[in-house]
N, CA, C, O and the ligand as a Tripos MOL2 file, in Angstrom:
@<TRIPOS>MOLECULE
protein
  269   267    68     0     0
PROTEIN
NO_CHARGES

@<TRIPOS>ATOM
      1 N           8.2500   24.5530   20.7120 N.3       1 MET1
      2 CA          7.6340   24.6040   19.3860 C.3       1 MET1
      3 C           8.2500   23.5150   18.5140 C.2       1 MET1
      4 O           9.4620   23.3010   18.5190 O.2       1 MET1
      5 N           7.3850   22.8320   17.7650 N.am      2 LYS2
      6 CA          7.8660   21.7990   16.8500 C.3       2 LYS2
      7 C           7.4000   22.1220   15.4480 C.2       2 LYS2
      8 O           6.3100   22.6550   15.2410 O.2       2 LYS2
      9 N           8.2490   21.7870   14.4870 N.am      3 ASN3
     10 CA          7.8770   22.0420   13.1040 C.3       3 ASN3
     11 C           8.5580   21.0180   12.2040 C.2       3 ASN3
     12 O           9.5330   20.3800   12.6000 O.2       3 ASN3
     13 N           8.0420   20.8680   11.0060 N.am      4 THR4
     14 CA          8.6690   19.9840   10.0270 C.3       4 THR4
     15 C           9.0270   20.7970    8.7950 C.2       4 THR4
     16 O           8.1770   21.4470    8.1860 O.2       4 THR4
     17 N          10.3130   20.7450    8.4400 N.am      5 LEU5
     18 CA         10.7810   21.4600    7.2520 C.3       5 LEU5
     19 C          10.9340   20.4640    6.1150 C.2       5 LEU5
     20 O          11.3370   19.3210    6.3270 O.2       5 LEU5
     21 N          10.6100   20.9070    4.9080 N.am      6 HIS6
     22 CA         10.7810   20.0430    3.7350 C.3       6 HIS6
     23 C          12.0360   20.4870    3.0010 C.2       6 HIS6
     24 O          12.1020   21.5880    2.4540 O.2       6 HIS6
     25 N          13.0320   19.6050    3.0020 N.am      7 VAL7
     26 CA         14.3380   19.9520    2.4560 C.3       7 VAL7
     27 C          14.6510   19.0790    1.2490 C.2       7 VAL7
     28 O          14.5850   17.8510    1.3130 O.2       7 VAL7
     29 N          14.9960   19.7490    0.1370 N.am      8 GLN8
     30 CA         15.3140   19.0140   -1.0810 C.3       8 GLN8
     31 C          16.8120   18.8430   -1.2510 C.2       8 GLN8
     32 O          17.5860   19.7450   -0.9320 O.2       8 GLN8
     33 N          17.2220   17.6840   -1.7540 N.am      9 GLY9
     34 CA         18.6190   17.4600   -2.0990 C.3       9 GLY9
     35 C          19.4170   16.6500   -1.0960 C.2       9 GLY9
     36 O          20.6090   16.4200   -1.3020 O.2       9 GLY9
     37 N          18.7910   16.2140   -0.0210 N.am     10 MET10
     38 CA         19.5230   15.3970    0.9580 C.3      10 MET10
     39 C          19.4900   13.9380    0.4880 C.2      10 MET10
     40 O          18.4250   13.3490    0.3100 O.2      10 MET10
     41 N          20.6750   13.3810    0.2950 N.am     11 THR11
     42 CA         20.7050   12.0260   -0.2700 C.3      11 THR11
     43 C          21.4280   10.9900    0.5830 C.2      11 THR11
     44 O          21.1780    9.7940    0.4380 O.2      11 THR11
     45 N          22.3070   11.4250    1.4560 N.am     12 CYS12
     46 CA         23.0990   10.4270    2.1790 C.3      12 CYS12
     47 C          23.4020   10.8650    3.6100 C.2      12 CYS12
     48 O          22.9280   11.9040    4.0690 O.2      12 CYS12
     49 N          24.1790   10.0750    4.2880 N.am     13 GLY13
     50 CA         24.5190   10.3620    5.6760 C.3      13 GLY13
     51 C          25.2540   11.6700    5.8510 C.2      13 GLY13
     52 O          25.1150   12.3410    6.8740 O.2      13 GLY13
     53 N          26.0500   12.0370    4.8360 N.am     14 HIS14
     54 CA         26.7600   13.3050    4.9220 C.3      14 HIS14
     55 C          25.7870   14.4820    4.9130 C.2      14 HIS14
     56 O          25.9330   15.4360    5.6770 O.2      14 HIS14
     57 N          24.8000   14.3930    4.0380 N.am     15 CYS15
     58 CA         23.7790   15.4480    3.9650 C.3      15 CYS15
     59 C          23.0510   15.5540    5.2990 C.2      15 CYS15
     60 O          22.7970   16.6450    5.8080 O.2      15 CYS15
     61 N          22.7300   14.4110    5.8380 N.am     16 LYS16
     62 CA         22.0300   14.3520    7.1070 C.3      16 LYS16
     63 C          22.8210   15.0600    8.2050 C.2      16 LYS16
     64 O          22.2700   15.8330    8.9890 O.2      16 LYS16
     65 N          24.1220   14.7800    8.2440 N.am     17 MET17
     66 CA         24.9880   15.4080    9.2470 C.3      17 MET17
     67 C          25.1220   16.9030    9.0120 C.2      17 MET17
     68 O          25.0980   17.6910    9.9570 O.2      17 MET17
     69 N          25.2640   17.2930    7.7430 N.am     18 ALA18
     70 CA         25.4540   18.7100    7.4140 C.3      18 ALA18
     71 C          24.2430   19.5260    7.8740 C.2      18 ALA18
     72 O          24.3920   20.5930    8.4710 O.2      18 ALA18
     73 N          23.0570   19.0150    7.5910 N.am     19 VAL19
     74 CA         21.8340   19.7220    7.9730 C.3      19 VAL19
     75 C          21.6520   19.7040    9.4910 C.2      19 VAL19
     76 O          21.2990   20.7140   10.1000 O.2      19 VAL19
     77 N          21.8980   18.5470   10.0810 N.am     20 THR20
     78 CA         21.7590   18.4270   11.5350 C.3      20 THR20
     79 C          22.7010   19.3950   12.2530 C.2      20 THR20
     80 O          22.3020   20.0890   13.1890 O.2      20 THR20
     81 N          23.9550   19.4290   11.8010 N.am     21 ASN21
     82 CA         24.9360   20.3040   12.4500 C.3      21 ASN21
     83 C          24.6030   21.7770   12.2520 C.2      21 ASN21
     84 O          24.7050   22.5750   13.1840 O.2      21 ASN21
     85 N          24.2030   22.1320   11.0340 N.am     22 ALA22
     86 CA         23.8950   23.5380   10.7420 C.3      22 ALA22
     87 C          22.7550   24.0350   11.6370 C.2      22 ALA22
     88 O          22.8000   25.1520   12.1520 O.2      22 ALA22
     89 N          21.7440   23.1960   11.8140 N.am     23 LEU23
     90 CA         20.6040   23.5990   12.6470 C.3      23 LEU23
     91 C          20.9670   23.5950   14.1230 C.2      23 LEU23
     92 O          20.5630   24.4840   14.8730 O.2      23 LEU23
     93 N          21.7320   22.5900   14.5360 N.am     24 SER24
     94 CA         22.0940   22.4710   15.9500 C.3      24 SER24
     95 C          22.9250   23.6530   16.4300 C.2      24 SER24
     96 O          22.9060   24.0020   17.6100 O.2      24 SER24
     97 N          23.6650   24.2710   15.4880 N.am     25 GLU25
     98 CA         24.5130   25.4120   15.8500 C.3      25 GLU25
     99 C          23.7050   26.6700   16.1490 C.2      25 GLU25
    100 O          24.2090   27.5960   16.7840 O.2      25 GLU25
    101 N          22.4740   26.7060   15.7000 N.am     26 LEU26
    102 CA         21.6450   27.8880   15.9410 C.3      26 LEU26
    103 C          21.1700   27.9040   17.3860 C.2      26 LEU26
    104 O          20.7390   26.8880   17.9310 O.2      26 LEU26
    105 N          21.2610   29.0850   17.9930 N.am     27 GLU27
    106 CA         20.7930   29.2060   19.3530 C.3      27 GLU27
    107 C          19.2700   29.0350   19.3830 C.2      27 GLU27
    108 O          18.5540   29.6440   18.5880 O.2      27 GLU27
    109 N          18.7960   28.2200   20.2850 N.am     28 GLY28
    110 CA         17.3640   28.0210   20.4260 C.3      28 GLY28
    111 C          16.8580   26.7240   19.8150 C.2      28 GLY28
    112 O          15.7320   26.3030   20.0770 O.2      28 GLY28
    113 N          17.7090   26.0840   18.9860 N.am     29 VAL29
    114 CA         17.3080   24.8050   18.4010 C.3      29 VAL29
    115 C          17.6100   23.7020   19.4060 C.2      29 VAL29
    116 O          18.7490   23.5420   19.8440 O.2      29 VAL29
    117 N          16.5780   22.9410   19.7670 N.am     30 LYS30
    118 CA         16.7460   21.9300   20.8120 C.3      30 LYS30
    119 C          16.9860   20.5400   20.2470 C.2      30 LYS30
    120 O          17.8270   19.7860   20.7360 O.2      30 LYS30
    121 N          16.2330   20.2220   19.2140 N.am     31 GLN31
    122 CA         16.3550   18.8800   18.6710 C.3      31 GLN31
    123 C          16.1290   18.8780   17.1690 C.2      31 GLN31
    124 O          15.2600   19.5820   16.6550 O.2      31 GLN31
    125 N          16.9320   18.0710   16.4720 N.am     32 VAL32
    126 CA         16.8400   17.9780   15.0130 C.3      32 VAL32
    127 C          16.7840   16.5090   14.6300 C.2      32 VAL32
    128 O          17.5970   15.7040   15.0870 O.2      32 VAL32
    129 N          15.8230   16.1690   13.7910 N.am     33 GLU33
    130 CA         15.7570   14.7960   13.3100 C.3      33 GLU33
    131 C          15.5190   14.8120   11.7990 C.2      33 GLU33
    132 O          14.4780   15.2580   11.3180 O.2      33 GLU33
    133 N          16.5230   14.3070   11.0650 N.am     34 VAL34
    134 CA         16.4440   14.2940    9.5990 C.3      34 VAL34
    135 C          15.8990   12.9570    9.1220 C.2      34 VAL34
    136 O          16.3590   11.8960    9.5450 O.2      34 VAL34
    137 N          14.9070   13.0240    8.2310 N.am     35 HIS35
    138 CA         14.3770   11.8040    7.6040 C.3      35 HIS35
    139 C          14.7250   11.8620    6.1230 C.2      35 HIS35
    140 O          14.0340   12.5040    5.3320 O.2      35 HIS35
    141 N          15.7990   11.1880    5.7640 N.am     36 LEU36
    142 CA         16.2910   11.2270    4.3800 C.3      36 LEU36
    143 C          15.2580   10.7350    3.3780 C.2      36 LEU36
    144 O          15.0240   11.3710    2.3500 O.2      36 LEU36
    145 N          14.6450    9.6060    3.6840 N.am     37 GLU37
    146 CA         13.7150    8.9840    2.7360 C.3      37 GLU37
    147 C          12.4990    9.8700    2.4360 C.2      37 GLU37
    148 O          11.9480    9.8280    1.3360 O.2      37 GLU37
    149 N          12.0860   10.6740    3.4280 N.am     38 LYS38
    150 CA         10.9420   11.5600    3.2290 C.3      38 LYS38
    151 C          11.3520   12.9760    2.8120 C.2      38 LYS38
    152 O          10.5340   13.7600    2.3310 O.2      38 LYS38
    153 N          12.6350   13.2830    3.0060 N.am     39 GLY39
    154 CA         13.0940   14.6410    2.6950 C.3      39 GLY39
    155 C          12.5640   15.6650    3.6770 C.2      39 GLY39
    156 O          12.2990   16.8130    3.3200 O.2      39 GLY39
    157 N          12.4140   15.2350    4.9170 N.am     40 THR40
    158 CA         11.8990   16.1600    5.9270 C.3      40 THR40
    159 C          12.8620   16.2600    7.1100 C.2      40 THR40
    160 O          13.6760   15.3720    7.3640 O.2      40 THR40
    161 N          12.7330   17.3690    7.8100 N.am     41 VAL41
    162 CA         13.5320   17.5900    9.0140 C.3      41 VAL41
    163 C          12.5870   18.0410   10.1230 C.2      41 VAL41
    164 O          11.9500   19.0900   10.0250 O.2      41 VAL41
    165 N          12.5080   17.2470   11.1600 N.am     42 ASP42
    166 CA         11.7020   17.6280   12.3160 C.3      42 ASP42
    167 C          12.5790   18.4460   13.2480 C.2      42 ASP42
    168 O          13.6790   18.0250   13.6070 O.2      42 ASP42
    169 N          12.1000   19.5960   13.6300 N.am     43 VAL43
    170 CA         12.8780   20.4370   14.5400 C.3      43 VAL43
    171 C          12.0350   20.8250   15.7470 C.2      43 VAL43
    172 O          10.8340   21.0770   15.6540 O.2      43 VAL43
    173 N          12.7170   20.8590   16.8730 N.am     44 GLU44
    174 CA         12.0890   21.3600   18.0870 C.3      44 GLU44
    175 C          12.9300   22.5460   18.5120 C.2      44 GLU44
    176 O          14.1530   22.4410   18.6130 O.2      44 GLU44
    177 N          12.2730   23.6910   18.7670 N.am     45 TYR45
    178 CA         13.0360   24.9040   19.0400 C.3      45 TYR45
    179 C          12.2840   25.8730   19.9490 C.2      45 TYR45
    180 O          11.0730   25.7830   20.1500 O.2      45 TYR45
    181 N          13.0620   26.7900   20.4770 N.am     46 ASP46
    182 CA         12.5120   27.8510   21.3040 C.3      46 ASP46
    183 C          12.1690   29.0130   20.3750 C.2      46 ASP46
    184 O          13.0610   29.6730   19.8420 O.2      46 ASP46
    185 N          10.8750   29.2570   20.1850 N.am     47 GLU47
    186 CA         10.4560   30.2570   19.1990 C.3      47 GLU47
    187 C          10.7880   31.6950   19.6070 C.2      47 GLU47
    188 O          10.6350   32.6170   18.8060 O.2      47 GLU47
    189 N          11.2400   31.8890   20.8450 N.am     48 THR48
    190 CA         11.6570   33.2340   21.2440 C.3      48 THR48
    191 C          13.1050   33.5120   20.8350 C.2      48 THR48
    192 O          13.5560   34.6570   20.8620 O.2      48 THR48
    193 N          13.8300   32.4500   20.4540 N.am     49 LYS49
    194 CA         15.2460   32.6090   20.0970 C.3      49 LYS49
    195 C          15.5480   32.3830   18.6250 C.2      49 LYS49
    196 O          16.5270   32.9110   18.0980 O.2      49 LYS49
    197 N          14.7150   31.6060   17.9690 N.am     50 VAL50
    198 CA         15.0170   31.2600   16.5820 C.3      50 VAL50
    199 C          13.6870   31.0970   15.8330 C.2      50 VAL50
    200 O          12.6500   30.8420   16.4450 O.2      50 VAL50
    201 N          13.7290   31.2450   14.5230 N.am     51 ASN51
    202 CA         12.5060   31.0540   13.7450 C.3      51 ASN51
    203 C          12.7940   30.2460   12.4820 C.2      51 ASN51
    204 O          13.9450   29.9500   12.1610 O.2      51 ASN51
    205 N          11.7330   29.9020   11.7840 N.am     52 VAL52
    206 CA         11.8640   29.0570   10.5970 C.3      52 VAL52
    207 C          12.7510   29.7230    9.5430 C.2      52 VAL52
    208 O          13.5210   29.0530    8.8550 O.2      52 VAL52
    209 N          12.6350   31.0350    9.4260 N.am     53 GLU53
    210 CA         13.4290   31.7540    8.4340 C.3      53 GLU53
    211 C          14.9320   31.5830    8.6820 C.2      53 GLU53
    212 O          15.7060   31.3920    7.7440 O.2      53 GLU53
    213 N          15.3280   31.6530    9.9380 N.am     54 LYS54
    214 CA         16.7530   31.4710   10.2750 C.3      54 LYS54
    215 C          17.1970   30.0430   10.0020 C.2      54 LYS54
    216 O          18.3060   29.8100    9.5210 O.2      54 LYS54
    217 N          16.3280   29.0890   10.3100 N.am     55 MET55
    218 CA         16.6780   27.6810   10.0800 C.3      55 MET55
    219 C          16.7930   27.4030    8.5880 C.2      55 MET55
    220 O          17.6590   26.6540    8.1350 O.2      55 MET55
    221 N          15.8890   28.0320    7.8390 N.am     56 LYS56
    222 CA         15.8990   27.8950    6.3860 C.3      56 LYS56
    223 C          17.2330   28.4000    5.8100 C.2      56 LYS56
    224 O          17.8480   27.7490    4.9660 O.2      56 LYS56
    225 N          17.6580   29.5700    6.2870 N.am     57 GLU57
    226 CA         18.9170   30.1510    5.8190 C.3      57 GLU57
    227 C          20.0930   29.2340    6.1330 C.2      57 GLU57
    228 O          20.9770   29.0460    5.2970 O.2      57 GLU57
    229 N          20.1040   28.6610    7.3420 N.am     58 ALA58
    230 CA         21.1990   27.7850    7.7550 C.3      58 ALA58
    231 C          21.2700   26.5520    6.8500 C.2      58 ALA58
    232 O          22.3580   26.0860    6.5100 O.2      58 ALA58
    233 N          20.1150   26.0340    6.4670 N.am     59 ILE59
    234 CA         20.0790   24.8470    5.6000 C.3      59 ILE59
    235 C          20.5210   25.2250    4.1880 C.2      59 ILE59
    236 O          21.2750   24.4950    3.5450 O.2      59 ILE59
    237 N          20.0430   26.3720    3.7170 N.am     60 GLU60
    238 CA         20.3920   26.8030    2.3660 C.3      60 GLU60
    239 C          21.8810   27.1000    2.2300 C.2      60 GLU60
    240 O          22.4600   26.9140    1.1600 O.2      60 GLU60
    241 N          22.5040   27.5660    3.3250 N.am     61 GLU61
    242 CA         23.9480   27.8020    3.3100 C.3      61 GLU61
    243 C          24.7150   26.5040    3.0800 C.2      61 GLU61
    244 O          25.8360   26.5180    2.5720 O.2      61 GLU61
    245 N          24.1080   25.3920    3.4540 N.am     62 GLN62
    246 CA         24.7510   24.0870    3.2590 C.3      62 GLN62
    247 C          24.5050   23.5430    1.8530 C.2      62 GLN62
    248 O          25.0350   22.4960    1.4820 O.2      62 GLN62
    249 N          23.6990   24.2610    1.0810 N.am     63 GLY63
    250 CA         23.4860   23.8670   -0.3070 C.3      63 GLY63
    251 C          22.2090   23.0910   -0.5860 C.2      63 GLY63
    252 O          22.0840   22.4450   -1.6260 O.2      63 GLY63
    253 N          21.2600   23.1550    0.3440 N.am     64 TYR64
    254 CA         20.0000   22.4350    0.1370 C.3      64 TYR64
    255 C          18.8540   23.4380    0.0400 C.2      64 TYR64
    256 O          18.9090   24.5370    0.5920 O.2      64 TYR64
    257 N          17.8190   23.0210   -0.6790 N.am     65 ASP65
    258 CA         16.6660   23.9020   -0.8210 C.3      65 ASP65
    259 C          15.5820   23.5480    0.1790 C.2      65 ASP65
    260 O          15.2800   22.3770    0.4070 O.2      65 ASP65
    261 N          15.0070   24.5780    0.7680 N.am     66 VAL66
    262 CA         13.9100   24.3760    1.7020 C.3      66 VAL66
    263 C          12.6340   24.8630    1.0310 C.2      66 VAL66
    264 O          12.5730   25.9880    0.5360 O.2      66 VAL66
    265 N          11.6240   24.0140    1.0180 N.am     67 LYS67
    266 CA         10.3520   24.3820    0.3860 C.3      67 LYS67
    267 C           9.5050   25.1770    1.3580 C.2      67 LYS67
    268 O           8.3930   25.5820    1.0190 O.2      67 LYS67
    269 CU         24.8800   13.4620    0.9420 Cu       68 CU68
@<TRIPOS>BOND
     1     1     2 1
     2     2     3 1
     3     3     4 2
     4     3     5 am
     5     5     6 1
     6     6     7 1
     7     7     8 2
     8     7     9 am
     9     9    10 1
    10    10    11 1
    11    11    12 2
    12    11    13 am
    13    13    14 1
    14    14    15 1
    15    15    16 2
    16    15    17 am
    17    17    18 1
    18    18    19 1
    19    19    20 2
    20    19    21 am
    21    21    22 1
    22    22    23 1
    23    23    24 2
    24    23    25 am
    25    25    26 1
    26    26    27 1
    27    27    28 2
    28    27    29 am
    29    29    30 1
    30    30    31 1
    31    31    32 2
    32    31    33 am
    33    33    34 1
    34    34    35 1
    35    35    36 2
    36    35    37 am
    37    37    38 1
    38    38    39 1
    39    39    40 2
    40    39    41 am
    41    41    42 1
    42    42    43 1
    43    43    44 2
    44    43    45 am
    45    45    46 1
    46    46    47 1
    47    47    48 2
    48    47    49 am
    49    49    50 1
    50    50    51 1
    51    51    52 2
    52    51    53 am
    53    53    54 1
    54    54    55 1
    55    55    56 2
    56    55    57 am
    57    57    58 1
    58    58    59 1
    59    59    60 2
    60    59    61 am
    61    61    62 1
    62    62    63 1
    63    63    64 2
    64    63    65 am
    65    65    66 1
    66    66    67 1
    67    67    68 2
    68    67    69 am
    69    69    70 1
    70    70    71 1
    71    71    72 2
    72    71    73 am
    73    73    74 1
    74    74    75 1
    75    75    76 2
    76    75    77 am
    77    77    78 1
    78    78    79 1
    79    79    80 2
    80    79    81 am
    81    81    82 1
    82    82    83 1
    83    83    84 2
    84    83    85 am
    85    85    86 1
    86    86    87 1
    87    87    88 2
    88    87    89 am
    89    89    90 1
    90    90    91 1
    91    91    92 2
    92    91    93 am
    93    93    94 1
    94    94    95 1
    95    95    96 2
    96    95    97 am
    97    97    98 1
    98    98    99 1
    99    99   100 2
   100    99   101 am
   101   101   102 1
   102   102   103 1
   103   103   104 2
   104   103   105 am
   105   105   106 1
   106   106   107 1
   107   107   108 2
   108   107   109 am
   109   109   110 1
   110   110   111 1
   111   111   112 2
   112   111   113 am
   113   113   114 1
   114   114   115 1
   115   115   116 2
   116   115   117 am
   117   117   118 1
   118   118   119 1
   119   119   120 2
   120   119   121 am
   121   121   122 1
   122   122   123 1
   123   123   124 2
   124   123   125 am
   125   125   126 1
   126   126   127 1
   127   127   128 2
   128   127   129 am
   129   129   130 1
   130   130   131 1
   131   131   132 2
   132   131   133 am
   133   133   134 1
   134   134   135 1
   135   135   136 2
   136   135   137 am
   137   137   138 1
   138   138   139 1
   139   139   140 2
   140   139   141 am
   141   141   142 1
   142   142   143 1
   143   143   144 2
   144   143   145 am
   145   145   146 1
   146   146   147 1
   147   147   148 2
   148   147   149 am
   149   149   150 1
   150   150   151 1
   151   151   152 2
   152   151   153 am
   153   153   154 1
   154   154   155 1
   155   155   156 2
   156   155   157 am
   157   157   158 1
   158   158   159 1
   159   159   160 2
   160   159   161 am
   161   161   162 1
   162   162   163 1
   163   163   164 2
   164   163   165 am
   165   165   166 1
   166   166   167 1
   167   167   168 2
   168   167   169 am
   169   169   170 1
   170   170   171 1
   171   171   172 2
   172   171   173 am
   173   173   174 1
   174   174   175 1
   175   175   176 2
   176   175   177 am
   177   177   178 1
   178   178   179 1
   179   179   180 2
   180   179   181 am
   181   181   182 1
   182   182   183 1
   183   183   184 2
   184   183   185 am
   185   185   186 1
   186   186   187 1
   187   187   188 2
   188   187   189 am
   189   189   190 1
   190   190   191 1
   191   191   192 2
   192   191   193 am
   193   193   194 1
   194   194   195 1
   195   195   196 2
   196   195   197 am
   197   197   198 1
   198   198   199 1
   199   199   200 2
   200   199   201 am
   201   201   202 1
   202   202   203 1
   203   203   204 2
   204   203   205 am
   205   205   206 1
   206   206   207 1
   207   207   208 2
   208   207   209 am
   209   209   210 1
   210   210   211 1
   211   211   212 2
   212   211   213 am
   213   213   214 1
   214   214   215 1
   215   215   216 2
   216   215   217 am
   217   217   218 1
   218   218   219 1
   219   219   220 2
   220   219   221 am
   221   221   222 1
   222   222   223 1
   223   223   224 2
   224   223   225 am
   225   225   226 1
   226   226   227 1
   227   227   228 2
   228   227   229 am
   229   229   230 1
   230   230   231 1
   231   231   232 2
   232   231   233 am
   233   233   234 1
   234   234   235 1
   235   235   236 2
   236   235   237 am
   237   237   238 1
   238   238   239 1
   239   239   240 2
   240   239   241 am
   241   241   242 1
   242   242   243 1
   243   243   244 2
   244   243   245 am
   245   245   246 1
   246   246   247 1
   247   247   248 2
   248   247   249 am
   249   249   250 1
   250   250   251 1
   251   251   252 2
   252   251   253 am
   253   253   254 1
   254   254   255 1
   255   255   256 2
   256   255   257 am
   257   257   258 1
   258   258   259 1
   259   259   260 2
   260   259   261 am
   261   261   262 1
   262   262   263 1
   263   263   264 2
   264   263   265 am
   265   265   266 1
   266   266   267 1
   267   267   268 2
@<TRIPOS>SUBSTRUCTURE
     1 MET1         2 RESIDUE 1 A MET
     2 LYS2         6 RESIDUE 1 A LYS
     3 ASN3        10 RESIDUE 1 A ASN
     4 THR4        14 RESIDUE 1 A THR
     5 LEU5        18 RESIDUE 1 A LEU
     6 HIS6        22 RESIDUE 1 A HIS
     7 VAL7        26 RESIDUE 1 A VAL
     8 GLN8        30 RESIDUE 1 A GLN
     9 GLY9        34 RESIDUE 1 A GLY
    10 MET10       38 RESIDUE 1 A MET
    11 THR11       42 RESIDUE 1 A THR
    12 CYS12       46 RESIDUE 1 A CYS
    13 GLY13       50 RESIDUE 1 A GLY
    14 HIS14       54 RESIDUE 1 A HIS
    15 CYS15       58 RESIDUE 1 A CYS
    16 LYS16       62 RESIDUE 1 A LYS
    17 MET17       66 RESIDUE 1 A MET
    18 ALA18       70 RESIDUE 1 A ALA
    19 VAL19       74 RESIDUE 1 A VAL
    20 THR20       78 RESIDUE 1 A THR
    21 ASN21       82 RESIDUE 1 A ASN
    22 ALA22       86 RESIDUE 1 A ALA
    23 LEU23       90 RESIDUE 1 A LEU
    24 SER24       94 RESIDUE 1 A SER
    25 GLU25       98 RESIDUE 1 A GLU
    26 LEU26      102 RESIDUE 1 A LEU
    27 GLU27      106 RESIDUE 1 A GLU
    28 GLY28      110 RESIDUE 1 A GLY
    29 VAL29      114 RESIDUE 1 A VAL
    30 LYS30      118 RESIDUE 1 A LYS
    31 GLN31      122 RESIDUE 1 A GLN
    32 VAL32      126 RESIDUE 1 A VAL
    33 GLU33      130 RESIDUE 1 A GLU
    34 VAL34      134 RESIDUE 1 A VAL
    35 HIS35      138 RESIDUE 1 A HIS
    36 LEU36      142 RESIDUE 1 A LEU
    37 GLU37      146 RESIDUE 1 A GLU
    38 LYS38      150 RESIDUE 1 A LYS
    39 GLY39      154 RESIDUE 1 A GLY
    40 THR40      158 RESIDUE 1 A THR
    41 VAL41      162 RESIDUE 1 A VAL
    42 ASP42      166 RESIDUE 1 A ASP
    43 VAL43      170 RESIDUE 1 A VAL
    44 GLU44      174 RESIDUE 1 A GLU
    45 TYR45      178 RESIDUE 1 A TYR
    46 ASP46      182 RESIDUE 1 A ASP
    47 GLU47      186 RESIDUE 1 A GLU
    48 THR48      190 RESIDUE 1 A THR
    49 LYS49      194 RESIDUE 1 A LYS
    50 VAL50      198 RESIDUE 1 A VAL
    51 ASN51      202 RESIDUE 1 A ASN
    52 VAL52      206 RESIDUE 1 A VAL
    53 GLU53      210 RESIDUE 1 A GLU
    54 LYS54      214 RESIDUE 1 A LYS
    55 MET55      218 RESIDUE 1 A MET
    56 LYS56      222 RESIDUE 1 A LYS
    57 GLU57      226 RESIDUE 1 A GLU
    58 ALA58      230 RESIDUE 1 A ALA
    59 ILE59      234 RESIDUE 1 A ILE
    60 GLU60      238 RESIDUE 1 A GLU
    61 GLU61      242 RESIDUE 1 A GLU
    62 GLN62      246 RESIDUE 1 A GLN
    63 GLY63      250 RESIDUE 1 A GLY
    64 TYR64      254 RESIDUE 1 A TYR
    65 ASP65      258 RESIDUE 1 A ASP
    66 VAL66      262 RESIDUE 1 A VAL
    67 LYS67      266 RESIDUE 1 A LYS
    68 CU68       269 GROUP 0 **** ****
């Protein structure tokens, strides 16, 4: 399953790493690609193990808002 999340507040390489790491730590997340300029995060995941709600929470814990 692939999806694109819209994340507000990511401005630099540190933000990119924080979001990438937070998502990568979730079981079932296979691939994460952050696009700073667009404010989007492309994720590929196993929908039987993880869902958008869990990914949203992981990003919000890092201090960013998910639309
Ligand atoms: Cu930053």
